[in-house]
DRENLO-641402 format. One record per residue (C-alpha): residue in one letter; z, x, y; residue number from 1. Coordinates in steps of 0.05 Angstrom, whole numbers, plus 5000, padded with zeros to 4 digits. Example, Ala and Ser with C-alpha at 12.3 -4.5 7.8 and 13.67 -1.06 7.14 Angstrom:
2
- A 5156 5246 4910 1 $
- S 5143 5273 4979 2 $
***
This chain:
616
- X 5283 4683 9271 1 $
- X 5284 4631 9215 2 $
- X 5326 4602 9160 3 $
- X 5296 4608 9088 4 $
- X 5312 4580 9023 5 $
- X 5293 4560 8957 6 $
- X 5291 4566 8879 7 $
- X 5258 4574 8813 8 $
- X 5242 4507 8786 9 $
- X 5200 4447 8811 10 $
- X 5212 4388 8860 11 $
- X 5278 4361 8876 12 $
- X 5271 4327 8945 13 $
- X 5347 4305 8955 14 $
- X 5364 4376 8940 15 $
- X 5313 4404 8990 16 $
- X 5333 4353 9043 17 $
- X 5406 4377 9041 18 $
- X 5390 4456 9037 19 $
- X 5341 4443 9101 20 $
- X 5392 4401 9139 21 $
- X 5444 4460 9131 22 $
- X 5397 4510 9155 23 $
- X 5366 4466 9210 24 $
- X 5399 4504 9268 25 $
- X 5365 4567 9251 26 $
- X 5294 4541 9263 27 $
- X 5290 4476 9305 28 $
- X 5220 4485 9322 29 $
- X 5185 4475 9258 30 $
- X 5191 4473 9180 31 $
- X 5145 4472 9121 32 $
- X 5150 4481 9044 33 $
- X 5119 4503 8986 34 $
- X 5130 4464 8923 35 $
- X 5095 4470 8849 36 $
- X 5127 4456 8784 37 $
- X 5157 4528 8777 38 $
- X 5183 4546 8844 39 $
- X 5206 4519 8912 40 $
- X 5209 4553 8982 41 $
- X 5223 4520 9049 42 $
- X 5221 4544 9119 43 $
- X 5256 4524 9186 44 $
- X 5233 4560 9242 45 $
- X 5251 4587 9313 46 $
- X 5185 4609 9338 47 $
- X 5183 4679 9375 48 $
- X 5115 4714 9354 49 $
- X 5052 4679 9346 50 $
- X 5085 4613 9361 51 $
- X 5020 4576 9344 52 $
- X 4999 4609 9281 53 $
- X 5059 4636 9242 54 $
- X 5076 4576 9200 55 $
- X 5108 4584 9144 56 $
- X 5111 4578 9081 57 $
- X 5047 4627 9080 58 $
- X 4999 4647 9027 59 $
- X 4949 4708 9020 60 $
- X 4875 4700 9019 61 $
- X 4877 4675 8948 62 $
- X 4936 4633 8947 63 $
- X 4967 4681 8898 64 $
- X 5032 4703 8937 65 $
- X 5070 4655 8981 66 $
- X 5125 4683 9028 67 $
- X 5182 4656 9074 68 $
- X 5209 4703 9121 69 $
- X 5268 4705 9173 70 $
- X 5274 4769 9221 71 $
- X 5221 4812 9258 72 $
- X 5178 4865 9244 73 $
- X 5172 4914 9302 74 $
- X 5114 4957 9275 75 $
- X 5073 4903 9251 76 $
- X 5015 4914 9298 77 $
- X 5008 4982 9271 78 $
- X 5016 4965 9206 79 $
- X 4960 4907 9218 80 $
- X 4911 4952 9242 81 $
- X 4923 4994 9184 82 $
- X 4916 4936 9133 83 $
- X 4849 4908 9167 84 $
- X 4817 4975 9164 85 $
- X 4839 4969 9087 86 $
- X 4798 4906 9080 87 $
- X 4848 4854 9091 88 $
- X 4838 4791 9131 89 $
- X 4886 4759 9171 90 $
- X 4885 4688 9196 91 $
- X 4945 4690 9243 92 $
- X 4973 4747 9289 93 $
- X 5039 4738 9255 94 $
- X 5085 4794 9229 95 $
- X 5098 4747 9172 96 $
- X 5026 4757 9146 97 $
- X 5033 4833 9149 98 $
- X 5091 4832 9102 99 $
- X 5050 4786 9055 100 $
- X 4990 4834 9055 101 $
- X 5032 4897 9046 102 $
- X 5066 4864 8987 103 $
- X 4991 4848 8960 104 $
- X 4977 4924 8963 105 $
- X 5046 4956 8952 106 $
- X 5090 4908 8920 107 $
- X 5160 4920 8922 108 $
- X 5146 4989 8955 109 $
- X 5123 4949 9022 110 $
- X 5190 4944 9045 111 $
- X 5191 5026 9058 112 $
- X 5136 5014 9113 113 $
- X 5177 4955 9153 114 $
- X 5211 4976 9218 115 $
- X 5250 4917 9237 116 $
- X 5307 4861 9216 117 $
- X 5284 4820 9155 118 $
- X 5298 4780 9092 119 $
- X 5242 4751 9057 120 $
- X 5221 4722 8983 121 $
- X 5152 4725 8959 122 $
- X 5132 4680 8903 123 $
- X 5077 4704 8855 124 $
- X 5042 4649 8824 125 $
- X 5006 4692 8772 126 $
- X 5066 4726 8745 127 $
- X 5116 4674 8764 128 $
- X 5166 4726 8791 129 $
- X 5206 4719 8860 130 $
- X 5216 4779 8897 131 $
- X 5270 4786 8951 132 $
- X 5283 4835 9004 133 $
- X 5336 4853 9055 134 $
- X 5329 4899 9113 135 $
- X 5364 4964 9115 136 $
- X 5424 4955 9149 137 $
- X 5440 4878 9133 138 $
- X 5424 4848 9205 139 $
- X 5388 4793 9170 140 $
- X 5427 4754 9114 141 $
- X 5409 4735 9044 142 $
- X 5452 4697 8987 143 $
- X 5430 4678 8921 144 $
- X 5461 4647 8854 145 $
- X 5444 4654 8783 146 $
- X 5498 4600 8763 147 $
- X 5477 4553 8699 148 $
- X 5411 4597 8687 149 $
- X 5382 4572 8753 150 $
- X 5362 4615 8809 151 $
- X 5373 4590 8880 152 $
- X 5378 4635 8952 153 $
- X 5380 4618 9019 154 $
- X 5398 4652 9093 155 $
- X 5465 4617 9089 156 $
- X 5520 4611 9040 157 $
- X 5529 4535 9064 158 $
- X 5455 4516 9038 159 $
- X 5475 4536 8968 160 $
- X 5537 4497 8973 161 $
- X 5503 4437 8997 162 $
- X 5443 4445 8933 163 $
- X 5500 4428 8889 164 $
- X 5479 4495 8852 165 $
- X 5555 4526 8851 166 $
- X 5623 4499 8844 167 $
- X 5666 4498 8903 168 $
- X 5719 4547 8871 169 $
- X 5740 4609 8911 170 $
- X 5722 4675 8876 171 $
- X 5803 4709 8869 172 $
- X 5769 4784 8880 173 $
- X 5726 4755 8939 174 $
- X 5791 4725 8968 175 $
- X 5833 4790 8950 176 $
- X 5782 4832 8993 177 $
- X 5777 4779 9052 178 $
- X 5849 4790 9065 179 $
- X 5846 4861 9059 180 $
- X 5788 4871 9111 181 $
- X 5775 4801 9139 182 $
- X 5709 4792 9115 183 $
- X 5679 4802 9038 184 $
- X 5635 4857 9027 185 $
- X 5576 4844 8990 186 $
- X 5550 4839 8935 187 $
- X 5612 4796 8932 188 $
- X 5624 4728 8972 189 $
- X 5684 4684 8974 190 $
- X 5652 4636 8924 191 $
- X 5643 4643 8848 192 $
- X 5577 4645 8825 193 $
- X 5544 4663 8894 194 $
- X 5527 4745 8913 195 $
- X 5497 4771 8975 196 $
- X 5441 4813 8964 197 $
- X 5472 4878 8997 198 $
- X 5434 4917 9056 199 $
- X 5373 4960 9043 200 $
- X 5365 4926 8971 201 $
- X 5310 4881 8931 202 $
- X 5313 4838 8880 203 $
- X 5266 4811 8828 204 $
- X 5272 4749 8796 205 $
- X 5234 4740 8724 206 $
- X 5234 4683 8684 207 $
- X 5289 4650 8725 208 $
- X 5333 4711 8709 209 $
- X 5353 4759 8765 210 $
- X 5344 4833 8747 211 $
- X 5392 4885 8775 212 $
- X 5383 4892 8855 213 $
- X 5348 4960 8869 214 $
- X 5368 5000 8928 215 $
- X 5308 5022 8976 216 $
- X 5340 5055 9027 217 $
- X 5416 5088 9038 218 $
- X 5457 5116 9093 219 $
- X 5443 5191 9096 220 $
- X 5499 5225 9060 221 $
- X 5560 5251 9094 222 $
- X 5550 5324 9073 223 $
- X 5474 5322 9096 224 $
- X 5493 5347 9176 225 $
- X 5438 5377 9217 226 $
- X 5465 5441 9259 227 $
- X 5400 5471 9278 228 $
- X 5386 5432 9347 229 $
- X 5419 5445 9413 230 $
- X 5464 5389 9435 231 $
- X 5422 5395 9502 232 $
- X 5361 5372 9454 233 $
- X 5392 5322 9414 234 $
- X 5413 5283 9481 235 $
- X 5335 5278 9504 236 $
- X 5314 5265 9429 237 $
- X 5366 5209 9425 238 $
- X 5348 5186 9498 239 $
- X 5277 5174 9470 240 $
- X 5295 5149 9409 241 $
- X 5337 5097 9437 242 $
- X 5283 5074 9491 243 $
- X 5230 5068 9446 244 $
- X 5279 5029 9394 245 $
- X 5293 4975 9461 246 $
- X 5215 4975 9482 247 $
- X 5199 4956 9409 248 $
- X 5250 4900 9413 249 $
- X 5219 4873 9476 250 $
- X 5160 4839 9444 251 $
- X 5168 4766 9451 252 $
- X 5127 4699 9471 253 $
- X 5189 4669 9493 254 $
- X 5244 4684 9550 255 $
- X 5289 4742 9534 256 $
- X 5353 4770 9554 257 $
- X 5415 4819 9543 258 $
- X 5488 4809 9528 259 $
- X 5525 4854 9580 260 $
- X 5595 4865 9566 261 $
- X 5602 4922 9622 262 $
- X 5619 4976 9566 263 $
- X 5572 5032 9552 264 $
- X 5539 5003 9490 265 $
- X 5512 4945 9522 266 $
- X 5501 4977 9593 267 $
- X 5455 5029 9564 268 $
- X 5412 4977 9528 269 $
- X 5407 4939 9592 270 $
- X 5390 5007 9635 271 $
- X 5337 5025 9575 272 $
- X 5308 4948 9580 273 $
- X 5304 4954 9658 274 $
- X 5263 5012 9657 275 $
- X 5215 4984 9611 276 $
- X 5207 4914 9639 277 $
- X 5166 4896 9707 278 $
- X 5216 4839 9716 279 $
- X 5285 4832 9728 280 $
- X 5326 4829 9662 281 $
- X 5367 4763 9643 282 $
- X 5436 4785 9632 283 $
- X 5497 4746 9607 284 $
- X 5576 4768 9608 285 $
- X 5637 4727 9577 286 $
- X 5709 4733 9606 287 $
- X 5781 4704 9596 288 $
- X 5835 4673 9639 289 $
- X 5887 4724 9607 290 $
- X 5899 4790 9647 291 $
- X 5877 4848 9607 292 $
- X 5823 4819 9570 293 $
- X 5765 4809 9618 294 $
- X 5713 4858 9635 295 $
- X 5665 4818 9681 296 $
- X 5680 4867 9738 297 $
- X 5648 4924 9698 298 $
- X 5589 4882 9678 299 $
- X 5572 4861 9746 300 $
- X 5569 4936 9766 301 $
- X 5518 4952 9719 302 $
- X 5480 4883 9743 303 $
- X 5482 4906 9815 304 $
- X 5456 4970 9786 305 $
- X 5393 4944 9760 306 $
- X 5380 4882 9790 307 $
- X 5385 4833 9739 308 $
- X 5392 4755 9737 309 $
- X 5462 4755 9717 310 $
- X 5509 4697 9690 311 $
- X 5581 4694 9673 312 $
- X 5618 4648 9625 313 $
- X 5702 4643 9622 314 $
- X 5731 4624 9550 315 $
- X 5798 4593 9557 316 $
- X 5849 4569 9503 317 $
- X 5815 4496 9506 318 $
- X 5764 4538 9455 319 $
- X 5812 4518 9398 320 $
- X 5773 4446 9404 321 $
- X 5714 4474 9378 322 $
- X 5745 4524 9328 323 $
- X 5726 4483 9267 324 $
- X 5655 4479 9291 325 $
- X 5654 4554 9303 326 $
- X 5687 4577 9236 327 $
- X 5631 4528 9202 328 $
- X 5573 4563 9238 329 $
- X 5600 4627 9220 330 $
- X 5586 4607 9149 331 $
- X 5626 4661 9112 332 $
- X 5702 4664 9128 333 $
- X 5703 4721 9174 334 $
- X 5765 4736 9212 335 $
- X 5729 4767 9270 336 $
- X 5765 4729 9336 337 $
- X 5704 4753 9382 338 $
- X 5662 4703 9349 339 $
- X 5690 4654 9397 340 $
- X 5662 4686 9463 341 $
- X 5595 4700 9419 342 $
- X 5590 4631 9401 343 $
- X 5597 4608 9475 344 $
- X 5556 4660 9505 345 $
- X 5495 4643 9459 346 $
- X 5512 4564 9477 347 $
- X 5499 4590 9551 348 $
- X 5448 4635 9534 349 $
- X 5397 4586 9511 350 $
- X 5384 4553 9577 351 $
- X 5354 4615 9601 352 $
- X 5334 4654 9541 353 $
- X 5311 4652 9467 354 $
- X 5315 4724 9447 355 $
- X 5377 4771 9470 356 $
- X 5385 4847 9462 357 $
- X 5460 4864 9443 358 $
- X 5502 4934 9435 359 $
- X 5523 4914 9369 360 $
- X 5530 4983 9317 361 $
- X 5537 5035 9366 362 $
- X 5615 5042 9358 363 $
- X 5600 5050 9286 364 $
- X 5540 5100 9291 365 $
- X 5574 5138 9347 366 $
- X 5656 5140 9330 367 $
- X 5676 5084 9390 368 $
- X 5738 5060 9355 369 $
- X 5806 5084 9361 370 $
- X 5822 5080 9287 371 $
- X 5767 5143 9280 372 $
- X 5815 5184 9322 373 $
- X 5874 5168 9286 374 $
- X 5841 5175 9222 375 $
- X 5810 5247 9238 376 $
- X 5867 5271 9272 377 $
- X 5917 5258 9218 378 $
- X 5874 5278 9167 379 $
- X 5875 5350 9195 380 $
- X 5950 5341 9207 381 $
- X 5973 5320 9141 382 $
- X 6038 5358 9148 383 $
- X 6063 5313 9201 384 $
- X 6137 5279 9181 385 $
- X 6126 5202 9174 386 $
- X 6170 5192 9234 387 $
- X 6119 5229 9283 388 $
- X 6062 5190 9259 389 $
- X 6092 5122 9259 390 $
- X 6106 5139 9331 391 $
- X 6037 5164 9349 392 $
- X 6013 5104 9313 393 $
- X 6058 5055 9360 394 $
- X 6032 5091 9422 395 $
- X 5964 5079 9404 396 $
- X 5971 5004 9374 397 $
- X 6034 4981 9405 398 $
- X 6094 4974 9360 399 $
- X 6070 4923 9313 400 $
- X 6037 4986 9286 401 $
- X 6108 5026 9273 402 $
- X 6121 4990 9209 403 $
- X 6057 5014 9179 404 $
- X 6073 5084 9205 405 $
- X 6110 5111 9147 406 $
- X 6057 5083 9086 407 $
- X 5998 5108 9131 408 $
- X 6033 5182 9133 409 $
- X 6058 5178 9060 410 $
- X 5982 5168 9040 411 $
- X 5942 5220 9075 412 $
- X 5930 5263 9021 413 $
- X 5890 5199 8993 414 $
- X 5838 5182 9047 415 $
- X 5818 5118 9015 416 $
- X 5895 5099 9010 417 $
- X 5905 5115 9087 418 $
- X 5850 5078 9108 419 $
- X 5869 5020 9085 420 $
- X 5946 5031 9107 421 $
- X 5914 5035 9181 422 $
- X 5863 4983 9179 423 $
- X 5877 4923 9119 424 $
- X 5901 4860 9146 425 $
- X 5948 4846 9088 426 $
- X 5969 4910 9046 427 $
- X 5988 4908 8980 428 $
- X 6063 4891 8989 429 $
- X 6048 4838 9036 430 $
- X 5991 4809 8986 431 $
- X 6046 4809 8929 432 $
- X 6091 4767 8982 433 $
- X 6044 4721 9003 434 $
- X 6002 4706 8941 435 $
- X 6026 4647 8898 436 $
- X 6030 4669 8819 437 $
- X 5965 4639 8797 438 $
- X 5926 4679 8850 439 $
- X 5964 4744 8830 440 $
- X 5949 4733 8756 441 $
- X 5881 4712 8768 442 $
- X 5868 4783 8803 443 $
- X 5890 4823 8736 444 $
- X 5832 4872 8722 445 $
- X 5788 4853 8784 446 $
- X 5762 4908 8830 447 $
- X 5812 4914 8890 448 $
- X 5796 4931 8967 449 $
- X 5821 5012 8941 450 $
- X 5770 5022 8899 451 $
- X 5720 5003 8946 452 $
- X 5745 5046 8990 453 $
- X 5751 5104 8944 454 $
- X 5667 5095 8935 455 $
- X 5657 5121 9008 456 $
- X 5723 5164 9024 457 $
- X 5727 5220 8976 458 $
- X 5758 5291 8982 459 $
- X 5705 5347 8991 460 $
- X 5645 5301 9004 461 $
- X 5623 5319 9072 462 $
- X 5657 5318 9138 463 $
- X 5712 5262 9142 464 $
- X 5685 5226 9203 465 $
- X 5621 5222 9169 466 $
- X 5648 5183 9117 467 $
- X 5687 5138 9155 468 $
- X 5629 5119 9197 469 $
- X 5586 5113 9130 470 $
- X 5638 5067 9101 471 $
- X 5639 5024 9159 472 $
- X 5563 5024 9167 473 $
- X 5559 5001 9106 474 $
- X 5611 4941 9100 475 $
- X 5649 4922 9162 476 $
- X 5580 4925 9201 477 $
- X 5540 4880 9158 478 $
- X 5593 4838 9129 479 $
- X 5629 4825 9193 480 $
- X 5597 4847 9259 481 $
- X 5532 4822 9242 482 $
- X 5550 4759 9210 483 $
- X 5587 4744 9277 484 $
- X 5525 4766 9317 485 $
- X 5477 4731 9271 486 $
- X 5509 4659 9257 487 $
- X 5541 4653 9331 488 $
- X 5470 4660 9358 489 $
- X 5434 4623 9308 490 $
- X 5481 4564 9317 491 $
- X 5445 4554 9379 492 $
- X 5375 4576 9360 493 $
- X 5380 4644 9399 494 $
- X 5353 4709 9366 495 $
- X 5393 4768 9379 496 $
- X 5362 4838 9367 497 $
- X 5405 4903 9362 498 $
- X 5365 4965 9379 499 $
- X 5426 5018 9362 500 $
- X 5411 4993 9293 501 $
- X 5336 5020 9286 502 $
- X 5337 5057 9217 503 $
- X 5307 5112 9251 504 $
- X 5362 5120 9308 505 $
- X 5420 5110 9247 506 $
- X 5384 5165 9201 507 $
- X 5387 5217 9259 508 $
- X 5451 5207 9289 509 $
- X 5484 5199 9222 510 $
- X 5466 5275 9209 511 $
- X 5484 5303 9278 512 $
- X 5553 5343 9278 513 $
- X 5615 5300 9276 514 $
- X 5637 5338 9347 515 $
- X 5579 5309 9381 516 $
- X 5603 5247 9365 517 $
- X 5683 5248 9360 518 $
- X 5728 5295 9398 519 $
- X 5810 5285 9402 520 $
- X 5805 5254 9466 521 $
- X 5733 5215 9468 522 $
- X 5688 5180 9420 523 $
- X 5611 5169 9430 524 $
- X 5607 5240 9469 525 $
- X 5534 5245 9458 526 $
- X 5519 5173 9481 527 $
- X 5554 5179 9543 528 $
- X 5516 5246 9555 529 $
- X 5447 5194 9547 530 $
- X 5486 5147 9586 531 $
- X 5503 5193 9643 532 $
- X 5420 5200 9649 533 $
- X 5423 5120 9664 534 $
- X 5485 5087 9688 535 $
- X 5536 5096 9737 536 $
- X 5589 5149 9726 537 $
- X 5648 5093 9724 538 $
- X 5610 5060 9664 539 $
- X 5593 5122 9631 540 $
- X 5670 5156 9629 541 $
- X 5703 5086 9623 542 $
- X 5758 5080 9567 543 $
- X 5734 5032 9511 544 $
- X 5762 4960 9514 545 $
- X 5723 4927 9459 546 $
- X 5710 4851 9455 547 $
- X 5779 4833 9452 548 $
- X 5804 4758 9441 549 $
- X 5870 4734 9465 550 $
- X 5888 4705 9399 551 $
- X 5966 4726 9397 552 $
- X 5975 4691 9472 553 $
- X 5938 4632 9454 554 $
- X 5976 4623 9389 555 $
- X 6047 4630 9419 556 $
- X 6024 4580 9476 557 $
- X 5982 4518 9478 558 $
- X 5948 4528 9403 559 $
- X 6015 4532 9372 560 $
- X 6016 4462 9341 561 $
- X 5935 4470 9320 562 $
- X 5965 4527 9275 563 $
- X 6025 4486 9256 564 $
- X 5968 4430 9233 565 $
- X 5925 4480 9194 566 $
- X 5978 4530 9166 567 $
- X 6035 4483 9156 568 $
- X 6074 4473 9094 569 $
- X 6031 4418 9066 570 $
- X 5970 4450 9080 571 $
- X 5990 4511 9048 572 $
- X 6023 4472 8988 573 $
- X 5954 4439 8982 574 $
- X 5914 4495 8970 575 $
- X 5954 4530 8924 576 $
- X 5940 4601 8940 577 $
- X 5997 4631 8985 578 $
- X 6077 4625 8985 579 $
- X 6090 4573 9035 580 $
- X 6156 4614 9064 581 $
- X 6114 4675 9082 582 $
- X 6063 4629 9118 583 $
- X 6116 4594 9162 584 $
- X 6145 4664 9173 585 $
- X 6088 4685 9205 586 $
- X 6064 4619 9239 587 $
- X 6130 4611 9273 588 $
- X 6135 4682 9299 589 $
- X 6152 4680 9380 590 $
- X 6113 4743 9393 591 $
- X 6054 4772 9356 592 $
- X 6044 4846 9346 593 $
- X 5968 4882 9325 594 $
- X 5974 4862 9251 595 $
- X 6007 4796 9257 596 $
- X 5956 4773 9304 597 $
- X 5908 4789 9254 598 $
- X 5940 4765 9196 599 $
- X 5957 4697 9232 600 $
- X 5879 4695 9244 601 $
- X 5856 4710 9182 602 $
- X 5894 4655 9142 603 $
- X 5870 4606 9196 604 $
- X 5804 4624 9194 605 $
- X 5806 4618 9117 606 $
- X 5836 4544 9122 607 $
- X 5791 4523 9173 608 $
- X 5730 4550 9131 609 $
- X 5754 4512 9074 610 $
- X 5764 4446 9112 611 $
- X 5694 4453 9140 612 $
- X 5647 4480 9083 613 $
- X 5687 4465 9016 614 $
- X 5732 4406 9032 615 $
- X 5669 4349 9046 616 $
***
């Protein structure tokens, strides 16, 4: 796990120092650079595999190709054996060198051979081309910019900002997407002139000019459903796949552990780790002072079952003092409040483990969230009156959802519009009131959130649940959930591994019949069947809680002045993005419903991010 970056062009020591400093937290163990008159590559290393020999940038035998790599390749030993048999000579035992020799043989097609999480760049000194690649699910980040005829890339957005390669100007389209989704979906970013390489894509830069990104892998088509296997056989196949995925991710030359919430996903990972490890697993849990948000008792049950070395952490409203640091560490504005406990968990983890396994991705694969139940049910019951739908939403999400009920029901015939009515932080009507005139006018002709949703949610394009899962796996997962995991762990030089996102697991689960994942009353059905073979019954059947954070409670109590300081009239006026009266109305509420909590946190994160990353 590391930080990588560079540009097309010659030496610029001051720019190199600024970019390196911006990524130093990702790789405190070692650093290296390749500098020529045509290209500069650099690497900040967190040593996990081949600690002694895996220094980067690394070249092949004749020095034609140079690579910088962030991530882990779990099948690298098998690939290394094949490459040696084909005549390649290895100087290290690292997975980095495996990618390098694969690229020698296969060029851009090498990525199809890799099982793992990765973002890497290969410079060809003969052809003077730069090849970039990102893993299938977007576990590892990769940003780039072609502004002003110069090409730059880096693991984090703030490194490109530090390079001085782009203006610090917000992209109106990226901002509009952020206020709908809480994150900015790839390839867009929040800044003009900077893009994210989408998951499952490669990019070739020739003559300093970036070509169109090329997709090398995609999530299965929603209509591609395999109905030829019994459920019992599928349960056993899935158990074996997950056990192999977990086993692959135990390779490490440094201490290793797992995050344990006490829910099904992380508990199953811990159970499979315990079965594959001769030593007790190190587990880590986080809780809150507020009632209803603390899952530590369930985590203790799992820890006792498997005899883990268990440690706990409490996060309270004092966390507000660290918000600016946390938001800066997030790198992009991502309004996922679960980043807060993840940050503290990684901080506590570092004393005991450098590598952790997490349960990220299971909810998006197996339909674990409540909005899947609502959308799937309402899609089948389009004849319901708006009042009935609004009351149903109120029972599921609280009274704050009632005002969205009529809008949601009125759009049921348009799957994309219905999704946004239920899931968007600010809907179009709310944005119209929130946006200042200049921001509204700058969005004329831009792609909007509904355009993105319609790329994935269509009539007669396969089972609706599969469409929903594919949409979230392609957008929400890489641009929110995996950002949170990567940035919060890397802020403390901890590597997070996500066994549910092994592409073999994803491809198999996505082709399973929707009914194996979700019924009217229960999500993750087939994963619960797998869990029943490993976990205590109370954990397997337990209702999903989610990594909820009491942001509304904090805002209504001790954080009130903090919120006013950052979202008060003067701060809003200085930015010139929003109507001050709308922000004040939200800030001064005495109680916050579901949507208002999300709206407040989304605006607060944006302001904190601008202060931390742009203002300096």
